[in-house]
N, C-alpha and C positions, 0 to 999 in steps of 0.2 A: 477599455481593459478595467476593469474593476478587478482588487486585492483585496483577502482576507487576511493580517498579515498578524500570525501569531508567534512568541517569542522564540528565538532557537539560542542555545547556550555552545558554548566549548568552541565558539566558532572558526576558523582556520581557515587561510586565505586564499583557498581554492575549491575544497569540498568541507561546507560546513557540517558538522555530527553534534549530535548531541552525546551529554555524558551520562553512565548509568544513572535510575535512582527515579528522575518523575516523566510520569507519561506526559508525552507534549504532541499537541496537534498539531496536525501538519499542515502548510500553507496555503491558499486554495487562490485557484484565478479565473474569474467569471468571464464571460462572452459579452461584448458590449453592441448592441444594435445589432445583435445578429453575425459577429465574428467575433475570434478568438486570432486577435494576433501577437505571437509572443518572440523574442528570442531568444535560443539557448544555446550554449557552452558546454561542447564536451567537453570534459577535461580526468586527468589523470594528477593523482596526487602518492605520496610516501608516508602513510599516516605512520602516528606517534609509535605504535604497537607491531610496526614491524610492515603491513599489509601493504598491497597496492589497491588502490579504490579510484573506482572511476565515477563520474556524476555529472548527472546534465544540471547547471543552474542557469537563472535570468541571467541575462547580458549585462543588465545595468545595476540589478537589485542583489544579486548572488542569493537567491532563494533556488537553497537544493531540492528537484526532484518539485517542484508545486503540483498540486493536485488541480486540473484542468476542467473546469465547468462547461457546457454546453446544451443546449437544447436540437430535439429533432428539425432539419429545417435551417439549422445553420452552419457558419464556415469556421473552418479551425485552420489558420496560418501558422506554421511554425518554421522559422528561418535556423536551422542547425548549423553550429562553425564548430568546427573540431580544432580544439587545440590541442589535442593529445597525440603521441608518437605512434597511435594505431588508425586500420580506419574503422570508420561505422556509416551508421545510418540510423533510419528511424522505423519500427513497427508497430501499429496501433492495434496492439492484438485484441481478437474476440469482434471487431467493431465492422459493422456492417457499408463498409467504401471498398472505394474503385482501387483494384489491384494495379491498375497505370502508373505507369511512370510520373511520375509529381505527384504523388497519392500512397497509398498501401504497397511500392512496388519495391522489393527488397533481394532479388536477386543479381539485380545489374546494377542498384541505384547504391554507390559505396561513396562517401565524403572523406577523401583523402586529408592528411593530417595540414593547415590552414588552410583548407577551402571552405566551401561552403552552401549549402542548399537548403532551397523553401521547399517546404512540401503544405500543398493546398489542397486540404479535404474538405468535400460535403458530405453531410450530416446528413442522408436520407430523412426524409420526414416521418416515413416510418419506420424508424428504428428505435430497436427496444429499449428502457430508462435504465439505466443500471451501471455497476465498474466496468471499467476497462483497463488496460495497458497499456504505456509507451516504453520501448526499450530497444537495443540494439538489437540487430539481426543480420549482422556481417559474420560468413563465417569467414575462418573459422574462430572468430576473436567473442563471438556473443556470447557466450560463456565467461567468459572472464572479465565483458564489462558487467555485465549483468551480476556475475558474484561478486564484483568490485563495490555493487551498490547503483551502477547505471538504470534506471527505472523509475517510473510514476505513474502513479492512478490518474486514471479520466472517468468522468462521472459524465453520461450523458441525464441529464435533470430529467423531472416528470412521473416518479415511481409512483409520488401520494394520483396520480392519476389511474392508475389502476389497481393500487392497494387501498381507497380511498378512505380508512378511517387510520392510516400513517399520517396527516397532513396534521403540520404543527408540530410533531414528536422530535424531539430532543436528536441531534445525531453525532456520531463521532467515528471518524475512518481511520485505519490503522494498514497498515502497510508492511506486512512481515517482509525481510530479507532473507536471504542466506550469506554470508562471508566464512572465508576462510579462515581457521581457527590458530592465530598467531602462534610460532612456533613452527618446532621439527613436527611434522604429525610421526614420524616413523617412534616417536617418543612417548605418546599419546596409550594409554590404558583401553584397555577392551571396553572400557563401560564408555568412553567419550563418546560425546558425536560426532558422525565425520565433517558436520560444518557449524560453527555459531549461527546465534541469527541473531537480530535485533528489530524493533519495532519502531517504527517511524523514527530511524538511527538512533534511537537510544537503545544500545547493547544489552544483551541478556547473554554473559559471556558463560562461556566455561571456564572453569567445575563448579562457581558456588549458583549459579543461573538466576544474582538479581532480577526479581522479574519489575519492571514498571510501575512505578506507584500511581494509585488514580483515585481520588476523591469525590464520590459521587455519592448525588440524595438519595437515602435511603427506602429502599421499596420502590422507585421511579421507575419507569420506561423509559427504556432507548431505543433507537436503529442502529446499530453495530453493522460497519461498511470495511469487509475485510478482502484486504487482496495479498496471498499470495505470489508474492516478486519474488520467486526464486530461479537461479539458473541451476539448481540440482536438487533441496531437499523437497520434503512431505511435510505436512501436519494433520495432524488429528484432534481439531481445536473440541475442547469440552470448558464449560463453565460448572465452576465447583464449587460449593459452599459448606465447609467442615465435610469436603472430603465427601459430598454429596451431588452428586450431575443434577446441573438443574437445567429444565426445558426452556430449550429455545425455541424462537417462533421464527423459522427460515420460511424468509419473503421474496427471494431471488437467489437463483446461481448462474454463476458464470453470466451476468448480463441480463435471466433471461428472469421476469418475474412469476415466481411458484405458482400454489394451490396454498399458499399458508402453511406447512407443512410441522409440527411439532416432534424436534428432534432432541436428542441427549448429545450427539456430536457429529461433530461435522470432517469431512475428509477432504483436505487440500491437496491436490498434489500442485507441484508448481506453476503459476499461472490461472492459476484456478483463483476464481472469486467468491464470497457468500454473504450476503446481505439477512441480517437477523435481528430480531427483537428480543432485546436483553427484562429482568425486572432485576433492579439491583438489589440487593443484601442488603436486610432490617439490621438496625444494632446489634440486635442479640447477635449474630456471626461472629462467630470469631475469626473466621481465613477464607477468605475470598478470592477466587482466581482461574483466571481464562487458562487453561494451559492445554499442551500438546501431549495425548498421550502418547508412551512407548509403541514405537509398531516393527515391529519383527521383519524384514525383510529377507533372511534367509543368513546362512552363519559367513559367508564371503561378502554379504550387498551393505551399502551404507548403514553406518546406523544411523537411528532415532530415537532415542530414547525422549524417556518424560521429562518435560519441561514448562516450569512454571513461563509464562509471559508477563499477563498482567495482575497484579495483585488491586483489586478492588478495598477503598475503605470506605464503609458507611460515614456518612458526615453532612448533616442537616445544614452548616453552613458553607459546604461547598457547593459555587457557583456549577451553572445551568451551560453547559456546551454551548459555543459560540456559535455554532452549527445546528438548525432543523429543518425541517423539509414544509414547505411552504401551504398555506392555509388558502383554495380556492378565493378568491373576492366574488362578489354576488353576480349571477346571468345578468347579460343587461335583456 
C-alpha cells in the first residue's frame, strides 16, 4: 500500500473536512505489486453547521475519501465496516467489473450497522484508463449518503498510453460534491441554489460562494481530472479569464479517452467525470476562475445558478502539483 498524503485542516473526530479558502489536493493511495488492499469505515457525524455528514475514512489513518489508483489487470480489495446507523454498501461507478456477489453487486449486498464486508474486484486487462468513483448504492439510503459526502475517486492509470503527449504533464484532481444548505430551505430566496457545493471537501457555500484559492505557475499546462460526485446537483464547467471563456482540451469523458476535443464548457451531471488540459493564466489576468454556469432546468426544477468554484492566482513561485502522469521508460 503506497500513500501520497497531503495536508488536511480543520479535522474532526469522525469525518475530516477542510475550511473554506485554499484549494487542497486529495490524498492518493496506490496499488503495490498488483494489489490495492484497504480498510474503509463508513461513518456518520453531525457537523458544526447542523448538517449530517457521511464519510468513508481509512481505518488506521482517518483519511477521508482517498483517491484509489490501480492499473488494468490488478486487484482491488476493500473491507468496508459500517459504523453508521444506516445500512450501506459500495458501488464502483463506471468501472468494467463483475456485478457478481463480492464484487460490484448492489441489489442484495448490504452491510448493516456494525457489520463488515470485503469486496474483491479484478480490474480487467482491457479496462480503459480514466476517472471512476465509489459510493453507496443501498436504496433508499444512497441519496442521503452521497449528499452527506460518502464518495471517492478511483483512477485507472495509463492515460499517457492512450494520449502519449500527456506523459509527464502535471496533474490536479477535483471532486465536486453537493450538500444540503444549512438551515431551513423554505427560508431561502428564489435565487439560492438548491444545494451547496464543495471541492475536495473545501466548501464554496451560499450566499457568498468563496472560491477555493489555487496558486499556479503562469501560462503552465496541467491535466485536470474532475469528478462530479453528486447525489442531485449538476454543473456546467467553464474556465474564465477576466470573463472570457478559455479553450479546454478534453481528453477523456466518463473514463473513456476522447479524440482531443477543444471545448469552452463541459456539462457534468451527477456521476460524470471529465479530464481536460488547461493553460494557466499569465500574470496580466486580473480574475481567473473555474465556474459552473447557470443552468435553467425549468420553473419548478432545482436551482443551479452561476457559481465560482476555483480561483486561480498566477504566481511564478507557486509549487508544481504533487502529481503528474508518468513518462514511459525506454523499451528494452
